[in-house]
C-alpha positions as CSV (number, residue, x, y, z in Angstrom):
1,M,107.0,102.2,97.6
2,T,107.6,105.0,100.3
3,V,105.6,104.8,103.3
4,R,105.4,106.8,106.6
5,R,107.8,105.5,109.2
6,E,105.7,104.2,112.3
7,K,107.6,104.0,115.7
8,R,110.1,101.4,115.9
9,E,109.0,97.9,116.9
10,P,110.6,95.7,119.4
11,M,113.5,93.3,117.7
12,D,111.9,90.4,119.3
13,F,108.7,91.2,117.4
14,L,110.9,91.8,114.3
15,A,112.3,88.5,114.7
16,G,109.0,87.2,114.5
17,F,108.6,88.3,110.9
18,V,111.8,86.8,110.2
19,A,110.7,83.4,111.3
20,W,107.4,84.0,109.7
21,L,108.9,84.9,106.3
22,L,111.2,82.0,105.9
23,M,108.9,79.3,106.9
24,I,106.3,80.7,104.3
25,F,109.1,81.1,101.7
26,L,110.0,77.6,102.4
27,Q,106.4,76.6,101.7
28,T,105.9,78.2,98.5
29,C,109.4,78.5,96.9
30,P,110.3,76.8,93.5
31,S,112.8,74.8,95.3
32,H,113.9,72.6,92.4
33,R,114.9,75.9,90.3
34,L,116.7,77.6,93.3
35,R,120.4,78.2,93.1
36,A,123.2,78.8,95.6
37,G,123.7,82.4,95.5
38,E,120.3,83.9,94.6
39,A,118.8,86.7,97.1
40,F,115.5,87.7,97.5
41,Y,114.4,91.1,99.2
42,Y,111.2,92.0,100.9
43,D,109.6,95.1,102.2
44,L,108.1,95.1,105.8
45,L,105.0,97.1,105.8
46,P,104.4,99.3,107.8
47,Q,107.3,98.8,109.7
48,N,109.6,100.0,106.7
49,R,112.1,97.5,107.2
50,R,113.8,95.6,104.4
51,L,114.3,91.4,104.7
52,V,116.6,89.0,102.7
53,I,116.5,85.5,101.9
54,T,119.8,84.0,100.7
55,V,120.1,80.6,99.2
56,D,123.4,79.5,101.3
57,S,124.4,76.3,99.4
58,N,122.1,74.0,97.0
59,D,123.4,70.0,97.1
60,A,121.6,69.2,93.9
61,K,122.3,65.6,94.3
62,R,120.6,65.2,97.8
63,H,118.3,67.8,96.9
64,I,119.1,70.0,100.2
65,L,119.0,73.5,99.8
66,T,120.2,75.6,102.9
67,F,118.7,79.4,103.7
68,T,119.3,82.6,105.7
69,C,116.8,85.1,106.3
70,G,117.3,88.5,108.2
71,I,116.8,92.2,108.4
72,I,119.2,94.4,106.6
73,P,120.5,96.6,109.2
74,E,120.2,100.3,108.9
75,T,123.7,100.7,110.1
76,G,126.7,98.0,110.0
77,K,127.0,95.0,107.7
78,E,125.8,92.0,109.8
79,L,122.3,91.2,109.4
80,E,119.8,91.3,112.2
81,R,117.9,88.6,113.8
82,P,119.0,86.0,111.2
83,H,117.3,82.5,111.0
84,H,118.9,79.7,109.3
85,A,116.8,76.8,107.6
86,T,117.6,73.4,105.9
87,L,115.3,72.2,103.3
88,V,115.0,68.7,101.5
89,W,112.8,68.4,98.5
90,G,111.4,65.9,96.6
91,K,107.8,64.4,96.5
92,D,107.3,66.3,99.9
93,K,109.6,69.3,101.3
94,T,110.8,68.7,104.6
95,V,112.6,71.0,107.0
96,T,115.3,69.1,108.9
97,S,116.7,72.3,110.5
98,F,115.3,75.8,111.6
99,R,117.6,77.6,113.7
100,T,117.6,81.5,115.4
101,E,120.2,84.1,115.4
102,T,121.2,82.2,118.8
103,N,121.4,78.8,117.1
104,E,118.7,77.8,119.3
105,E,117.0,74.9,117.0
106,L,113.0,75.5,116.7
107,I,112.2,71.7,115.5
108,S,113.0,68.5,117.5
109,K,112.5,66.2,114.4
110,P,111.8,66.8,110.6
111,L,108.9,69.1,109.5
112,V,107.2,67.7,106.7
113,L,105.7,70.7,105.1
114,P,101.8,71.0,103.9
115,N,100.5,71.2,100.5
116,T,99.8,74.9,100.4
117,A,96.7,73.7,98.0
118,S,95.2,73.0,101.6
119,K,97.2,74.8,104.5
120,L,100.0,77.2,105.2
121,L,102.1,77.2,108.4
122,M,103.2,80.3,109.8
123,G,105.9,78.7,112.2
124,T,107.6,75.2,112.9
125,D,104.3,74.3,114.9
126,P,102.2,71.9,112.5
127,N,99.1,72.9,114.5
128,Y,99.6,76.1,113.7
129,A,98.4,76.1,110.4
130,F,96.0,78.6,108.2
131,L,93.7,76.5,106.4
132,R,92.8,77.5,102.6
133,T,89.4,78.8,102.3
134,K,87.0,78.9,99.4
135,R,87.5,82.9,99.2
136,E,89.0,83.7,96.2
137,S,92.1,86.0,96.2
138,K,91.6,89.3,93.9
139,A,95.2,89.0,92.3
140,P,95.5,87.6,89.0
141,R,97.4,84.1,88.5
142,I,101.1,84.8,87.3
143,N,103.2,82.2,85.9
144,K,106.1,83.9,84.9
145,V,108.5,86.7,86.5
146,E,110.6,88.9,84.7
147,G,114.2,88.3,85.7
148,Y,113.2,84.8,87.2
149,P,113.5,81.4,85.0
150,G,110.8,79.1,84.9
151,K,107.4,79.0,85.9
152,I,106.0,80.1,89.5
153,Q,104.8,77.5,91.4
154,F,102.5,79.6,93.8
155,F,99.1,81.6,93.1
156,P,96.7,83.6,94.8
157,A,95.2,82.1,97.5
158,S,93.2,83.2,100.8
159,Y,93.9,81.4,104.2
160,A,92.3,81.6,107.5
161,L,92.8,80.7,111.4
162,E,89.9,81.7,113.4
163,K,89.5,85.7,113.0
164,D,93.0,86.0,111.7
165,E,93.4,85.8,107.6
166,I,96.3,85.7,105.0
167,D,96.2,86.7,101.6
168,T,98.8,85.7,99.1
169,S,99.5,86.6,95.6
170,T,102.3,87.1,93.0
171,D,103.0,90.0,91.2
172,P,104.7,90.5,87.4
173,E,106.6,93.2,88.5
174,L,107.3,92.2,92.1
175,G,107.9,88.7,91.7
176,L,107.7,85.8,93.8
177,L,105.8,86.6,96.8
178,S,103.4,88.8,98.4
179,L,101.6,88.4,101.7
180,T,99.0,90.5,103.6
181,L,98.2,89.5,107.2
182,T,95.0,90.5,109.0
183,N,95.4,89.9,112.8
184,S,92.4,91.0,114.9
185,G,91.6,94.0,112.8
186,D,95.7,95.0,112.2
187,V,97.1,94.4,108.8
188,S,100.4,93.7,108.0
189,G,102.3,92.7,104.8
190,L,105.4,91.8,103.3
191,Q,105.9,92.4,99.7
192,L,108.7,91.1,97.6
193,V,110.3,94.4,96.0
194,K,113.2,92.7,93.8
195,V,114.7,89.5,92.8
196,I,118.5,90.0,92.6
197,L,120.6,86.9,91.0
198,K,123.8,86.5,92.8
199,L,124.8,83.1,91.3
200,K,128.5,82.0,92.3
201,D,128.7,80.0,89.0
202,R,128.0,82.8,86.7
């Protein structure tokens, strides 16, 4: 998809999108199916930047996953504004660490993630939760995506917090996640453009 390049946004604004994407991914990803080395690429629209989430490690015995999310640089090799998270999954998903690019820890205690059937967190503050609405998403329900093993454990939904709204969906061609945020009339989106498996044990 080609979009017209807008005026470059301040990097702290983009860092907010990195944290937002990583937090939403932790809530919606099929954690029991993820493997170390997998990479997920997203387009940030209309800013015309690409973000990537990588699964850094997977301790299958203890159900612990570590992730890095950052902006793919326009020049150079180092990710811009990288954030790191550690997720423990089982009956509940619990974030035990969520760090910024400067290694600032954003949570003081383990954060139990809500069930997305009722709410969706936009950050590490459990009180800043978008509640599921009765308004149905227009997107079809997708159970499988080509190139990704197993069922997708995430379905179209709509969430709201005061006047702000989030619409989520999956797409059979794009993959796991597509989000549109309407904030005071302004619309931004994160759209998964490709799933590339880079498995260390293959």
